[in-house]
C-alpha positions in Angstrom: 47.7 139.3 140.5 44.4 137.4 140.2 43.2 135.0 142.8 43.4 132.2 140.3 47.0 133.0 139.4 48.0 133.2 143.0 46.4 129.9 143.6 48.2 128.3 140.7 51.5 129.7 142.0 50.8 128.3 145.4 50.0 124.9 144.0 53.2 124.9 141.9 55.2 125.7 144.9 53.6 122.9 146.8 54.5 120.4 144.0 58.0 121.7 144.1 58.3 121.2 147.8 56.9 117.8 147.6 59.4 116.8 145.0 62.4 118.2 147.0 64.7 115.8 148.7 65.6 115.6 152.3 69.3 115.2 153.0 70.2 112.1 154.9 73.8 111.3 155.7 76.1 108.2 155.6 79.1 108.1 157.9 82.1 106.0 156.9 84.4 104.7 159.6 87.9 103.4 158.8 89.5 100.7 161.0 93.2 101.0 161.7 95.8 100.0 164.3 94.0 96.6 164.8 96.4 93.7 165.7 95.4 90.3 166.9 97.1 89.0 170.0 96.4 85.9 172.2 94.3 83.1 170.9 92.4 80.4 172.7 90.8 77.0 172.1 87.3 76.0 173.2 88.4 75.1 176.8 89.2 78.0 176.8 92.9 77.6 177.2 95.6 80.0 175.9 97.2 78.4 172.9 99.5 81.1 171.6 100.1 84.7 170.7 100.1 86.2 167.2 102.4 89.0 166.4 101.7 90.1 162.8 98.0 89.4 161.9 95.8 92.5 161.6 92.4 93.6 160.5 91.4 96.6 158.4 88.5 98.0 156.4 85.4 100.3 156.6 82.0 100.5 158.3 79.2 102.7 157.0 76.4 103.9 159.2 73.4 106.0 158.3 71.5 108.3 160.6 68.0 107.4 161.6 65.3 108.9 163.8 66.2 106.4 166.6 70.0 106.8 166.2 72.2 105.1 163.6 71.7 102.0 161.5 74.3 99.8 159.8 74.4 100.3 156.0 77.4 98.3 154.9 80.8 96.9 156.0 84.0 95.7 154.3 86.8 94.2 156.4 89.7 91.8 155.9 91.8 90.0 158.4 95.3 88.6 157.7 97.0 85.4 158.9 100.0 84.8 161.1 101.6 81.5 159.8 103.0 80.9 163.3 99.6 81.4 164.8 96.0 80.3 163.9 96.5 80.9 160.2 93.1 82.5 160.0 92.3 85.1 157.4 88.9 86.3 156.3 86.8 88.6 154.1 83.8 90.3 155.7 81.8 92.1 153.0 78.1 93.0 153.2 78.0 93.3 149.4 79.0 89.7 148.9 77.1 87.6 151.4 78.4 88.6 154.8 75.6 88.2 157.4 75.8 90.2 160.5 74.2 90.9 163.9 74.2 93.9 166.2 73.0 94.7 169.7 69.2 95.0 169.6 68.8 98.2 171.7 69.2 101.0 170.7 68.9 100.4 167.0 72.7 100.3 166.5 74.4 99.8 169.8 77.9 98.6 170.8 79.0 96.0 168.4 78.8 94.3 165.0 79.3 90.6 164.6 80.0 89.6 161.0 80.0 86.3 159.1 82.9 85.5 156.7 81.6 86.2 153.2 83.6 83.7 151.2 84.0 80.5 153.2 81.5 81.1 156.0 83.3 79.4 158.9 84.8 82.5 160.4 83.2 85.3 162.4 84.5 88.7 163.3 83.2 91.1 166.0 84.1 94.7 166.6 83.0 96.3 169.9 83.1 100.0 170.9 81.5 102.5 173.3 78.3 103.5 171.5 78.1 106.9 173.3 81.6 107.8 171.9 80.6 106.7 168.4 77.4 108.6 168.4 78.9 111.8 169.8 81.5 111.9 167.0 78.7 111.5 164.4 76.5 114.1 166.1 79.3 116.6 165.7 78.8 116.5 161.9 81.7 117.8 159.8 83.5 118.7 163.0 83.7 115.0 163.7 85.8 114.2 160.6 89.1 112.7 161.6 88.0 111.9 165.1 88.5 108.3 166.4 86.9 105.9 168.8 89.0 103.2 170.4 87.7 99.7 170.2 87.3 97.4 173.2 90.2 95.0 172.8 88.8 92.1 175.0 85.5 92.2 173.1 86.9 92.5 169.5 87.8 89.1 168.1 87.7 86.6 165.3 86.6 83.0 165.8 86.3 79.8 163.8 83.4 77.4 163.7 85.5 74.5 162.5 88.7 74.8 164.7 87.1 76.1 167.9 89.7 78.8 168.2 89.2 82.5 169.1 91.8 85.2 168.6 91.4 88.6 170.3 92.6 92.0 169.4 95.5 93.3 171.4 94.9 95.3 174.5 98.5 96.5 174.4 100.4 98.2 171.7 103.6 96.2 172.5 104.2 93.8 169.6 107.3 92.0 170.8 107.6 91.3 174.6 111.4 91.2 174.1 111.4 94.6 172.5 108.7 96.8 174.1 109.7 99.8 172.0 108.3 98.1 168.9 104.6 99.0 168.4 102.5 96.9 166.0 99.0 98.1 166.6 96.5 97.5 169.4 92.8 97.1 170.0 92.1 99.2 166.9 90.4 102.5 166.3 87.5 103.5 164.1 88.1 106.9 162.5 85.3 108.9 160.9 86.8 109.3 157.4 83.9 110.7 155.4 80.3 112.0 155.6 78.2 111.7 152.5 74.8 113.3 151.8 72.2 110.8 150.5 69.1 112.1 148.8 65.9 110.8 150.3 62.6 111.4 148.4 59.8 113.0 150.3 56.4 111.1 150.5 54.6 111.2 147.1 51.3 112.1 148.7 52.1 115.8 148.7 52.9 115.6 145.0 49.6 114.0 144.3 47.8 116.6 146.3 49.6 119.4 144.5 48.8 118.0 141.1 45.1 117.7 142.1 45.0 121.3 143.2 46.6 122.4 139.9 43.9 120.6 138.0 41.2 122.3 140.0 42.7 125.7 139.5 43.1 125.1 135.8 39.4 124.1 135.5 38.3 127.1 137.5 40.3 129.4 135.2 38.8 128.0 132.1 35.3 128.7 133.5 36.2 132.3 134.3 37.7 133.1 130.9 
């Protein structure tokens, strides 16, 4: 094999490597067993207790060099007609703003703005170390759950100055403790999806330049 040919093969391999993709991953978490409980006014004073309102939906995180970053969310909350009457849609694809703890990159909670009417806000809080350990387990983490922090997971209204918290107990009816209706909620890792991420184009440019040089050299030697 001539030197020129070997060089061309090497350049071609470099171009191929530069065009390859790195496999990033998205982690989808599904919320379940979330039930609202006591709600308070701005005093704050206990106003009442809800028995049937719940929250459900999904949260998608992507892996980064510094940890995990929020990619999207889609949650809904339901209303108890004997309680606050709140119900909301929290969807990052519509217009739902959000905030997270600043350090590390994605820490212990996400605070979302209601995407349709905008006067409600919804916060989910968890132990970040628990969440990260499940994702770090890769495929072995599928189906594993992280329990939310009930006293720090809540929905509140800008207009009515009410806040309703997720339950810290799984007992729905105080008169019938055997009836379970959900609690502070759990996030379960439901899927892991590989996401192609293009490598920097600079290697491709370099490889193409080398091919040009080798081609010119070969023409001179023919």
